[in-house]
C-alpha positions as CSV (number, residue, x, y, z in Angstrom):
1,M,-0.2,0.1,0.0
2,A,1.5,3.3,-0.9
3,A,2.1,6.1,1.6
4,K,0.8,9.5,1.7
5,K,1.8,11.7,-1.5
6,F,1.5,15.4,-1.9
7,R,3.7,18.1,-3.1
8,S,6.6,18.9,-1.1
9,T,8.4,22.1,-0.4
10,H,11.7,20.1,-0.7
11,T,14.2,21.6,-3.3
12,T,16.6,19.2,-5.3
13,N,19.2,19.9,-7.1
14,P,18.6,17.7,-10.3
15,H,22.5,16.9,-10.3
16,N,22.4,14.7,-7.6
17,G,25.4,12.3,-7.0
18,M,25.7,10.9,-10.9
19,I,22.9,10.9,-12.6
20,K,22.0,9.6,-16.0
21,T,20.8,12.1,-18.4
22,D,20.5,11.6,-22.2
23,G,23.0,8.7,-21.9
24,A,25.8,10.4,-20.0
25,F,26.6,10.2,-16.5
26,R,27.0,13.8,-14.5
27,L,28.9,14.6,-11.5
28,G,27.1,16.8,-8.8
29,Y,25.7,17.1,-5.4
30,H,22.5,16.9,-3.7
31,D,21.4,20.2,-2.2
32,R,17.4,20.5,-0.7
33,T,16.5,22.9,2.2
34,F,13.7,20.5,4.3
35,A,10.6,22.4,5.6
36,R,7.6,21.1,7.4
37,R,4.2,21.1,4.8
38,T,1.8,22.8,6.9
39,D,-0.5,24.0,4.0
40,F,-2.2,22.7,0.8
41,D,-2.8,24.3,-2.4
42,S,-6.0,23.9,-3.3
43,N,-5.8,24.2,-7.0
44,N,-2.8,22.0,-7.4
45,V,-3.0,19.1,-5.1
46,E,-1.2,16.1,-5.9
47,F,-3.4,13.4,-3.8
48,D,-2.9,9.6,-3.8
49,V,-6.0,7.5,-2.6
50,S,-4.1,4.6,-1.3
51,S,-2.1,6.8,0.9
52,M,-5.2,7.4,3.3
53,I,-3.3,4.9,5.6
54,C,-1.3,8.0,7.0
55,F,-4.0,10.3,7.8
56,T,-6.3,10.5,10.7
57,R,-9.6,11.2,10.2
58,K,-9.6,14.9,11.3
59,R,-6.4,15.4,9.3
60,L,-8.4,14.1,6.4
61,L,-11.4,16.1,6.9
62,D,-9.3,19.2,7.2
63,L,-7.6,18.3,4.1
64,V,-10.7,17.9,2.2
65,R,-12.6,20.9,3.3
66,S,-9.6,23.2,2.3
67,I,-9.9,21.8,-1.3
68,G,-13.4,22.3,-2.2
69,F,-17.3,21.1,-2.3
70,G,-16.5,19.2,-5.3
71,F,-13.8,17.5,-4.3
72,Q,-15.5,16.8,-0.8
73,L,-18.5,14.7,-2.4
74,S,-16.3,12.8,-4.7
75,M,-13.8,11.6,-1.6
76,A,-16.9,11.2,0.5
77,C,-16.3,7.0,0.4
78,L,-13.0,7.7,1.4
79,L,-13.9,9.3,4.4
80,V,-16.1,6.3,6.0
81,A,-13.4,4.4,4.7
82,S,-10.9,6.2,7.1
83,V,-13.4,5.1,10.4
84,G,-11.1,1.9,10.0
85,I,-7.3,3.4,10.3
86,T,-5.5,1.6,12.9
87,S,-3.7,3.2,15.9
88,A,-0.3,2.6,13.7
89,S,-1.8,5.8,11.1
90,N,-2.0,7.8,14.0
91,A,1.7,7.6,14.8
92,C,1.9,10.2,12.1
93,A,-1.1,12.4,13.0
94,D,-1.6,15.3,15.1
95,G,1.9,16.9,14.6
96,K,3.0,14.5,16.7
97,S,6.8,14.4,15.7
98,P,8.3,10.7,15.5
99,N,10.7,8.9,17.4
100,V,14.0,7.8,16.1
101,L,16.5,4.7,17.1
102,V,19.4,3.8,14.9
103,I,21.4,0.6,15.8
104,L,24.7,0.2,13.9
105,A,26.6,-3.1,14.2
106,D,30.7,-3.1,13.9
107,D,32.3,-5.9,11.7
108,Q,28.6,-7.6,10.6
109,G,28.4,-8.5,7.3
110,W,25.4,-8.4,5.1
111,G,25.5,-12.3,5.5
112,D,25.6,-12.3,9.2
113,L,21.7,-12.3,9.2
114,S,19.0,-15.4,9.1
115,L,17.2,-13.0,7.0
116,H,19.5,-13.3,4.2
117,G,19.8,-17.3,4.2
118,N,22.6,-17.5,6.6
119,P,21.9,-21.2,8.3
120,N,24.5,-20.8,11.0
121,L,22.4,-18.7,13.2
122,S,19.4,-16.9,14.1
123,T,18.5,-13.5,14.1
124,P,14.5,-13.2,14.7
125,N,14.6,-9.8,16.7
126,I,16.4,-8.4,13.6
127,D,14.9,-9.7,10.9
128,S,11.2,-8.9,12.1
129,L,12.3,-5.0,11.6
130,A,12.5,-6.3,7.8
131,R,9.2,-8.3,8.1
132,D,7.3,-5.2,9.8
133,G,9.2,-2.9,7.6
134,A,11.6,-2.2,5.0
135,Q,15.1,-3.5,4.0
136,I,17.0,-1.5,1.5
137,D,17.8,-4.3,-0.7
138,H,21.3,-3.0,-2.1
139,F,22.8,-0.6,0.8
140,Y,26.2,0.3,0.7
141,V,28.7,1.8,3.5
142,C,32.7,1.8,3.6
143,A,35.2,-0.6,3.7
144,V,36.0,0.3,7.5
145,C,34.6,1.8,10.2
146,S,35.3,5.3,10.9
147,P,34.6,6.7,7.0
148,T,31.0,4.9,7.4
149,R,30.3,6.7,10.8
150,A,31.5,10.1,8.9
151,E,28.9,9.1,6.2
152,F,26.0,8.4,8.2
153,L,26.5,11.1,10.8
154,T,26.7,14.1,7.7
155,G,25.6,12.5,4.6
156,R,28.2,13.2,3.0
157,Y,31.3,11.1,1.5
158,H,34.2,11.0,4.0
159,T,36.7,12.1,1.4
160,R,35.2,15.5,1.6
161,M,35.8,15.9,5.6
162,G,39.6,15.0,6.4
163,V,38.9,11.1,7.5
164,Y,41.7,9.0,6.0
165,S,42.4,6.6,9.0
166,T,41.0,5.0,11.7
167,S,42.9,6.1,14.4
168,A,45.8,8.6,15.5
169,G,43.3,11.6,14.6
170,G,42.5,10.5,10.9
171,E,39.4,8.9,11.9
172,R,37.9,12.4,12.4
173,F,35.8,14.1,10.2
174,N,36.0,18.4,10.2
175,V,34.3,20.3,12.8
176,D,32.3,22.6,10.1
177,E,30.5,19.4,9.3
178,R,26.5,19.5,10.3
179,T,25.9,16.2,11.9
180,I,22.4,14.3,12.4
181,G,22.6,14.8,16.0
182,D,22.9,18.5,15.3
183,V,20.0,18.4,13.0
184,F,17.7,16.1,15.3
185,R,18.9,18.4,18.3
186,G,17.9,21.3,16.4
187,A,14.6,20.5,16.1
188,G,13.6,19.8,19.5
189,Y,14.6,16.6,20.0
190,A,16.5,15.1,23.1
191,T,19.8,13.0,21.5
192,A,22.0,10.0,22.8
193,A,24.4,8.4,21.8
194,Y,25.9,5.0,23.1
195,G,28.8,3.3,22.1
196,K,31.8,3.1,19.6
197,W,31.7,6.5,18.5
198,H,35.2,6.3,16.7
199,S,34.7,10.2,15.0
200,G,37.2,12.2,17.4
201,M,37.7,12.4,21.2
202,Q,38.3,15.5,22.4
203,W,35.9,18.5,22.0
204,P,35.3,20.0,19.5
205,Y,35.4,16.0,17.7
206,H,33.4,14.5,21.0
207,P,29.7,13.5,20.6
208,N,28.7,16.1,22.9
209,A,30.3,18.5,20.6
210,R,28.2,16.9,17.5
211,G,24.8,17.1,18.5
212,F,24.4,14.7,21.2
213,D,23.2,15.3,24.4
214,D,24.1,12.1,26.4
215,F,27.2,10.0,25.1
216,Y,28.2,6.7,26.9
217,G,30.8,4.5,25.7
218,F,34.4,4.9,23.8
219,C,35.7,7.2,21.1
220,S,38.3,5.0,19.7
221,G,38.2,2.4,16.9
222,H,38.3,-0.6,19.0
223,W,38.2,-1.8,22.9
224,G,40.0,-4.2,24.3
225,N,37.9,-5.7,27.2
226,Y,33.9,-6.0,26.8
227,F,33.4,-7.0,30.2
228,S,33.0,-4.1,32.9
229,P,35.5,-2.0,30.5
230,M,36.9,1.6,31.3
231,L,34.2,3.9,29.2
232,E,33.4,7.4,29.3
233,H,30.3,9.2,30.4
234,N,29.9,12.7,28.5
235,G,33.5,12.7,29.0
236,Q,34.1,11.3,32.4
237,I,36.0,8.2,32.9
238,V,33.5,5.5,34.4
239,E,33.6,1.5,34.6
240,G,30.6,-0.6,32.7
241,K,28.5,-2.7,33.9
242,G,28.5,-6.2,32.7
243,F,29.0,-7.3,29.1
244,I,29.2,-4.2,26.9
245,V,26.4,-4.7,24.5
246,D,24.1,-5.1,27.4
247,D,25.2,-2.4,28.8
248,L,25.1,0.3,26.0
249,T,21.6,-1.3,25.3
250,S,20.5,-0.9,28.8
251,H,21.3,3.2,28.4
252,A,19.3,3.6,25.6
253,I,16.3,1.8,27.3
254,D,16.7,4.4,30.2
255,F,17.0,7.0,27.7
256,I,14.1,6.2,26.0
257,S,12.0,5.6,28.9
258,A,12.9,9.2,30.3
259,H,11.6,10.6,26.8
260,S,8.8,8.5,25.9
261,N,6.5,10.2,23.2
262,S,4.1,7.7,22.4
263,A,1.4,7.8,19.3
264,D,-1.6,7.3,21.8
265,S,-1.0,9.8,24.4
266,E,-0.9,13.1,25.3
267,P,2.5,14.6,25.4
268,E,3.5,15.5,29.0
269,Q,4.6,18.6,29.9
270,G,8.8,19.1,29.3
271,S,8.4,15.7,27.1
272,E,10.1,15.8,23.8
273,P,11.1,13.0,20.9
274,F,14.2,10.8,21.1
275,F,16.8,10.3,18.7
276,V,19.0,7.4,19.8
277,Y,22.2,6.5,17.8
278,L,23.2,3.0,19.2
279,P,26.8,2.2,17.3
280,L,27.3,-1.3,19.0
281,N,31.1,-2.3,18.9
282,T,30.6,-6.0,17.9
283,P,31.3,-8.0,16.4
284,H,34.6,-6.3,15.7
285,S,37.3,-8.3,17.9
286,P,38.4,-8.9,20.4
287,M,35.7,-12.0,20.2
288,Q,34.6,-11.8,23.7
289,V,30.9,-12.6,24.5
290,P,28.6,-14.1,27.3
291,D,28.8,-18.0,27.7
292,P,25.2,-18.6,27.0
293,F,25.6,-17.1,23.9
294,W,29.1,-19.2,23.4
295,D,27.5,-22.3,24.2
296,R,25.4,-22.4,21.5
297,F,28.3,-22.2,19.4
298,A,31.3,-24.0,20.7
299,D,31.1,-27.2,18.7
300,K,28.6,-26.4,16.0
301,A,29.7,-26.8,12.1
302,M,29.6,-24.0,10.2
303,V,28.0,-24.1,6.7
304,P,30.5,-22.4,4.5
305,D,29.5,-19.9,1.9
306,P,29.3,-20.7,-1.8
307,A,31.9,-18.6,-3.1
308,P,35.3,-20.8,-2.8
309,E,37.1,-17.5,-1.9
310,N,34.9,-17.2,1.5
311,A,35.2,-20.9,2.2
312,K,38.9,-21.7,1.6
313,G,40.7,-20.8,4.8
314,Q,37.9,-20.0,7.1
315,D,38.8,-19.7,10.8
316,I,36.0,-21.8,12.0
317,Q,36.6,-20.8,15.4
318,H,36.4,-17.1,14.6
319,T,33.1,-17.6,12.6
320,R,31.7,-19.1,15.7
321,A,32.3,-16.5,18.2
322,A,31.1,-13.8,15.3
323,M,27.9,-15.8,15.2
324,A,27.6,-15.6,18.6
325,M,28.2,-12.2,18.9
326,C,25.3,-11.6,16.5
327,E,23.0,-13.4,18.1
328,N,23.9,-11.3,21.1
329,I,23.4,-7.9,19.2
330,D,19.7,-9.6,18.1
331,H,19.0,-10.5,21.9
332,N,19.3,-7.0,22.8
333,V,17.5,-5.5,19.7
334,G,14.8,-8.0,21.2
335,R,15.0,-6.1,24.4
336,L,15.0,-2.8,22.6
337,L,11.4,-3.5,20.5
338,R,9.9,-5.2,23.7
339,H,10.6,-2.0,25.3
340,L,8.8,0.2,22.3
341,D,5.9,-1.7,22.5
342,E,5.7,-1.7,26.5
343,Q,6.1,1.9,26.5
344,K,3.7,2.4,23.3
345,L,6.1,3.7,21.7
346,A,6.5,1.3,18.4
347,D,3.8,2.8,15.9
348,N,5.7,6.5,16.3
349,T,9.3,5.4,16.3
350,I,11.6,4.8,13.4
351,V,13.9,2.1,13.9
352,V,16.8,1.9,11.7
353,Y,19.4,-1.0,11.7
354,F,22.8,-1.2,9.5
355,S,26.5,-2.2,9.9
356,D,29.6,-0.5,9.3
357,N,31.2,-2.8,6.4
358,G,31.7,-6.4,5.6
359,P,32.2,-9.3,8.0
360,N,35.7,-9.2,9.9
361,G,36.7,-12.8,8.5
362,K,35.6,-15.5,6.2
363,R,32.4,-16.5,6.5
364,F,29.0,-17.0,5.0
365,N,28.0,-13.7,2.8
366,G,25.8,-14.4,0.2
367,G,28.4,-15.7,-2.1
368,M,29.8,-11.9,-2.5
369,R,33.4,-11.4,-3.0
370,G,35.6,-9.8,-0.3
371,R,35.1,-8.7,3.3
372,K,36.0,-5.8,5.8
373,G,38.6,-3.9,3.7
374,S,37.5,-4.3,0.3
375,T,35.9,-1.9,-2.2
376,T,33.9,-5.4,-3.8
377,E,30.7,-5.8,-2.9
378,G,31.3,-8.4,-0.1
379,G,33.1,-5.7,1.6
380,L,30.7,-2.6,1.0
381,R,27.5,-4.3,1.3
382,S,25.3,-3.9,4.3
383,P,21.9,-5.0,5.5
384,C,19.8,-1.8,6.2
385,L,16.3,-2.2,7.5
386,I,14.1,0.5,8.5
387,R,10.3,0.1,10.6
388,Y,8.1,3.0,10.8
389,P,4.8,1.5,10.9
390,A,3.4,5.3,10.6
391,Q,4.6,5.5,7.2
392,I,6.1,2.1,5.9
393,P,4.1,-0.4,5.0
394,A,5.2,-3.8,6.4
395,G,7.6,-6.2,3.9
396,T,8.4,-3.5,1.9
397,H,11.6,-3.8,-0.9
398,V,13.4,-0.9,-1.6
399,K,14.9,-1.6,-5.1
400,Q,16.8,1.7,-5.2
401,V,20.4,1.4,-4.6
402,G,21.0,3.2,-1.2
403,A,24.2,4.2,1.2
404,A,24.7,5.7,4.5
405,I,24.7,9.2,3.2
406,D,21.4,8.4,2.4
407,L,20.2,8.0,6.0
408,L,20.5,11.5,7.3
409,P,18.1,13.2,4.2
410,T,16.0,9.8,4.8
411,L,15.3,10.1,8.2
412,A,15.0,14.1,8.3
413,D,12.3,13.8,5.7
414,L,10.4,10.4,7.2
415,A,10.4,13.1,10.5
416,E,9.3,16.0,8.6
417,I,12.7,17.5,10.0
418,G,12.5,21.4,9.0
419,W,16.4,21.9,8.7
420,E,18.9,24.1,6.2
421,Q,22.0,22.7,4.9
422,Q,25.1,24.2,5.3
423,R,26.9,22.0,2.6
424,P,25.5,20.0,-0.2
425,L,24.8,16.7,0.4
426,D,26.0,13.5,-1.3
427,G,23.0,11.1,0.2
428,I,19.6,11.4,-1.3
429,S,16.2,10.6,0.9
430,L,14.7,7.3,0.0
431,A,12.0,7.9,2.0
432,D,9.4,8.1,-0.8
433,A,10.4,4.4,-1.7
434,L,10.2,3.7,1.8
435,R,6.6,4.7,1.3
436,Q,6.2,3.0,-1.9
437,M,5.5,6.2,-3.5
438,S,8.6,6.5,-5.9
439,T,8.2,5.4,-9.7
440,G,11.2,3.0,-9.6
441,P,15.1,3.1,-9.0
442,T,16.9,6.0,-10.2
443,D,20.3,5.1,-11.8
444,R,22.7,7.0,-9.5
445,L,26.1,6.3,-8.8
446,L,27.8,5.7,-5.4
447,F,31.3,5.8,-4.8
448,S,33.9,4.5,-2.4
449,A,37.5,4.6,-1.8
450,W,39.8,3.1,0.8
451,G,43.6,1.8,1.1
452,G,44.4,3.2,-2.4
453,K,41.1,1.4,-4.0
454,A,38.3,3.0,-5.2
455,T,34.8,2.1,-7.5
456,V,31.7,2.8,-8.0
457,R,28.5,1.6,-8.0
458,S,25.1,2.0,-10.5
459,Q,21.6,0.4,-10.1
460,Q,23.2,-2.6,-11.9
461,Y,27.0,-2.5,-12.5
462,R,30.2,-1.9,-10.2
463,M,33.4,-0.9,-11.8
464,Q,36.9,-1.2,-9.7
465,R,39.3,1.7,-10.3
466,D,41.8,-1.0,-12.6
467,G,38.6,-0.7,-15.4
468,S,37.2,-4.0,-14.5
469,L,33.1,-4.1,-14.3
470,Y,30.9,-6.2,-13.2
471,D,27.2,-7.0,-14.2
472,L,25.6,-7.6,-10.5
473,A,22.2,-8.5,-11.6
474,A,23.8,-11.5,-13.5
475,D,26.9,-11.8,-11.2
476,P,26.4,-11.0,-8.0
477,G,29.6,-12.2,-7.3
478,E,32.1,-10.5,-9.6
479,T,33.5,-13.5,-11.6
480,T,33.7,-12.3,-14.7
481,D,34.9,-8.8,-15.8
482,I,32.7,-7.5,-18.7
483,A,34.5,-4.4,-19.7
484,G,35.4,-5.3,-23.2
485,Q,31.5,-6.8,-23.7
486,R,30.0,-3.1,-22.2
487,P,32.3,-0.7,-23.7
488,E,30.0,2.3,-23.6
489,I,28.8,1.6,-19.9
490,A,32.5,0.8,-18.9
491,G,34.2,4.0,-20.2
492,K,31.0,6.4,-18.7
493,M,31.4,4.7,-15.3
494,K,35.0,5.0,-15.4
495,S,34.9,8.9,-16.5
496,A,32.5,8.9,-13.9
497,L,35.0,7.6,-11.4
498,D,38.0,9.2,-12.5
499,A,36.0,12.8,-11.9
500,W,35.2,11.9,-8.2
501,I,38.6,10.8,-7.4
502,A,40.0,14.1,-9.1
503,E,37.6,15.8,-7.3
504,T,37.9,14.4,-3.4
505,K,41.2,13.0,-3.9
506,P,40.8,9.6,-1.9
507,L,44.1,8.1,-3.1
508,S,46.4,11.5,-2.5
509,R,48.3,12.0,0.7
510,D,48.2,15.7,0.3
511,H,45.0,15.9,2.0
512,K,46.2,14.0,5.0
513,E,47.4,16.7,7.0
514,T,48.1,16.6,10.9
515,R,46.1,18.1,12.7
516,P,46.7,18.8,16.4
517,F,44.9,17.1,19.2
518,P,42.4,19.9,20.5
519,L,43.0,20.6,24.9
520,G,41.0,22.7,27.0
521,H,38.1,23.7,24.7
522,P,35.8,26.3,26.7
523,Q,33.0,24.2,26.7
524,A,34.6,20.8,27.9
525,T,34.8,20.2,31.4
526,W,36.9,17.4,30.6
527,T,39.7,16.6,27.9
528,Q,41.2,13.1,27.2
529,L,44.8,12.4,25.8
530,P,44.9,8.7,25.4
531,A,48.1,7.0,24.6
532,R,46.8,6.1,21.1
533,D,47.3,9.7,20.1
534,A,50.8,10.3,21.6
535,K,53.9,9.7,19.9
536,S,57.1,8.3,22.2
537,T,60.9,8.4,22.4
538,G,63.7,6.6,23.8
539,A,62.8,2.9,25.3
540,I,59.0,3.8,25.4
541,V,56.9,1.6,22.8
542,R,53.2,1.3,22.6
543,S,51.7,-1.8,23.7
544,N,50.3,-3.1,20.4
545,R,50.7,-2.0,16.8
546,F,47.1,-1.3,16.7
547,P,46.6,1.7,18.8
548,N,43.1,2.7,19.4
549,C,43.1,1.2,23.1
550,T,46.9,0.9,23.6
551,F,49.1,2.1,26.7
552,M,52.7,2.7,26.5
553,T,55.3,0.7,28.4
554,K,58.8,-0.1,29.1
555,W,59.2,3.4,30.4
556,T,62.4,3.3,32.5
557,N,64.6,6.4,32.3
558,T,64.7,9.9,32.2
559,R,65.3,10.1,28.8
560,D,62.0,9.0,27.6
561,Q,59.5,11.0,26.5
562,I,55.8,11.0,25.8
563,T,54.4,13.5,23.7
564,W,51.4,14.8,21.8
565,D,50.9,17.4,19.4
566,V,48.0,19.7,21.1
567,D,46.3,22.8,20.5
568,V,45.0,24.6,23.5
569,L,41.9,25.9,22.7
570,A,41.5,28.7,25.7
571,E,43.4,30.0,28.6
572,G,42.7,28.3,31.8
573,D,43.7,26.5,34.9
574,F,43.5,22.5,34.7
575,E,43.6,19.8,37.1
576,V,45.7,16.9,35.5
577,Q,45.0,12.8,36.3
578,M,47.1,10.3,34.8
579,Y,45.8,6.8,34.4
580,Y,48.6,4.6,35.2
581,S,49.9,0.9,36.3
582,C,53.1,0.4,38.4
583,P,54.3,-2.4,40.7
584,A,55.0,-1.9,44.1
585,E,58.8,-2.6,43.5
586,S,58.9,0.3,40.9
587,V,56.8,3.2,42.8
588,G,58.8,6.7,43.8
589,S,59.5,7.7,39.9
590,T,59.1,11.6,40.0
591,I,57.6,13.1,36.5
592,R,56.9,15.9,34.9
593,L,54.2,16.9,32.5
594,T,55.5,20.0,30.2
595,C,53.1,22.4,28.0
596,G,54.5,25.2,26.5
597,E,56.1,27.6,29.5
598,S,54.1,25.6,32.2
599,T,55.3,22.9,34.3
600,L,54.0,20.1,36.5
601,D,55.9,17.7,38.9
602,A,54.4,15.1,41.0
603,E,55.6,11.6,42.6
604,I,54.2,7.6,41.4
605,S,53.4,7.3,45.2
606,E,50.9,4.5,45.2
607,P,51.1,0.9,43.4
608,N,48.7,-0.3,41.1
609,D,50.4,-4.0,40.0
610,A,47.5,-4.4,37.6
611,P,47.7,-7.6,35.7
612,L,47.3,-7.8,31.8
613,I,43.5,-8.9,31.4
614,G,41.2,-9.8,28.3
615,M,42.9,-13.4,27.5
616,K,40.5,-15.4,29.6
617,E,37.3,-13.9,28.2
618,D,39.0,-14.3,24.4
619,R,36.9,-17.1,22.2
620,L,40.2,-17.1,20.2
621,Q,43.6,-15.6,20.1
622,R,43.4,-12.0,19.2
623,A,45.6,-9.6,17.2
624,E,44.8,-6.8,19.3
625,G,46.9,-5.8,22.6
626,Y,45.5,-6.4,26.0
627,V,44.2,-3.8,28.6
628,R,44.7,-3.1,32.4
629,R,42.4,-2.0,35.2
630,W,44.1,1.6,35.2
631,K,44.2,3.6,38.2
632,P,44.2,7.4,38.5
633,M,46.8,9.3,39.9
634,T,46.3,13.3,40.2
635,L,49.3,15.2,39.1
636,G,48.2,18.5,40.3
637,Q,47.5,21.6,38.9
638,I,48.5,23.6,35.7
639,H,47.9,26.8,33.8
640,L,48.0,26.3,30.3
641,E,47.9,29.1,27.4
642,P,46.2,29.0,24.3
643,G,47.9,28.0,21.1
644,R,49.2,24.7,19.0
645,T,52.3,23.3,21.2
646,T,53.8,20.0,22.5
647,L,52.6,18.5,25.4
648,A,55.3,16.2,26.8
649,L,55.3,13.9,29.9
650,R,58.9,12.4,31.1
651,A,60.5,11.2,34.5
652,T,63.1,13.3,36.2
653,D,64.0,10.8,38.8
654,V,63.8,6.9,38.0
655,P,64.5,4.6,41.6
656,G,63.3,1.2,40.4
657,E,63.4,-0.9,37.1
658,Q,60.8,1.0,35.3
659,V,58.4,4.2,35.7
660,A,55.1,3.1,34.9
661,D,52.7,1.9,31.9
662,M,50.6,5.0,31.1
663,R,47.1,4.8,29.6
664,L,45.9,8.3,29.8
665,L,45.8,11.8,30.8
666,M,42.8,13.6,31.7
667,F,42.4,17.2,32.4
668,R,39.6,18.8,33.9
669,R,38.9,22.5,33.6
670,L,38.3,24.4,36.7
671,P,36.1,27.3,37.3
């Protein structure tokens, strides 16, 4: 059944993405201004009879009265039919804004759902979103995590925004970009993000600075422990409670409870709709999952993928752990959906589920080529399920190719958010397709690049930077290069890809400037400088080659130094803490913190002989480093002057064999 159809005040640049016109592709942007529709032109109304499901009786009467008597008479039968409109239709009535819940999985491939034919696991709760809502059949993200997050948050290609890495500052998108959190908060929504942020740690890159009122989770690209780990809440270090995905989900449930905006009740004084972003961090490694989920897979045989490339060399233990982690995600999605039902919020809540890249290992993936890190179908295709009973008919299949860049304009359209763009979007709204009121797919082009590779995807074809072309309708496994058989298509797509590369420069290192790490933003109480963002000299080494959750170790003498390239954003006095570990026999070292002309000395007077943790919970050997239970030590107070400088930490006296292992520095701005 088609949903409501009326002339919108949205203005759209026809040169959106790569649009095929007169046999050619054109490079351009999406440019639209969203505005809430508040009136109807009685002389020029485009009205779809089957769209009545999204109007209440009152709105239907008001609409017909505004058009005129003759049209009223012809619509009388529909007014009678409107008596049977369900409570689901009431969700979009009476001007009540829908709530929004966006769930993002980490390293879950398209094939990691029973919905997509994987016989190795069961994901009934996630699958139900497709049954009761819509699935975008061909939906694309980036090859790795941080670019996808940037594109979802802004509706723009990450290559335009300074994202070039997954760590050490390269995961940050430019501070002048507007986020989906900014848009919904600006429309009166209560906003929250719980989980793996991976788009910058310090203000103004921190989630609290990018449109989210409440944040609980971690800002790095991966985390070293999933059971009661060290996390942060709005910048302040806290300890998690239990398994991290369960904990993050509980925070989302609590936030939803505090901001209930149901469709069938009058809003309480001060109530507001919610926008909850839940970027979960599994099945990303380390492969940790609670026993009840692991026990179902510990000895289970795994059905291989039909593609020999994916079946050969599969790590069965890794696959078992990934499947267990996906079932844990499904369990938590079930918790969320039940809570929406219990709070009578389901009809008036848009629920979105997708992942950030292809699977993080060789396993079932629908016969597609590639996995995480690749620019082939298997590395870029993601599930995308959207449920919104008020506007999206159950069981909808969207045939238009879509991408993470489309979610911001799509959700803004579904929620009828009024906002003005600061920059042209690369994404388009798929709201009409979700409502089943579009005329059919348009032959847009979607671009992606990572690790020296680049690709372009049309409605039917995919081309790689090397000129190879694949017909995905006939060959979803990308086994046969047809560039020689389709020279006209190959030429147009290659020209489009080359133009996009020339414009956004994803393969050049020229735009990968080294930006300093902000310190002391005037709006931030807390600023965290982790070892991840530091460099070391002397004997000091990083605990693992993957920096996101690492610490500095082998700090043994006064010549060793840990430094950060910082930009102090505002003058002020700060209390400084160091999170460390140190055996009892090494207590007594004096350390010095220097920033510009300011110096702070402190002595390590208490031991923290914390062992490495994580190996007992791992279901197989990890590649990332292990972590410790870190102890905060107050170094004292320091005055900082604004400007770019080097922050340095070194020891001035080392009575024992080592100084300490150092995890992070925390600065608290003093009043």
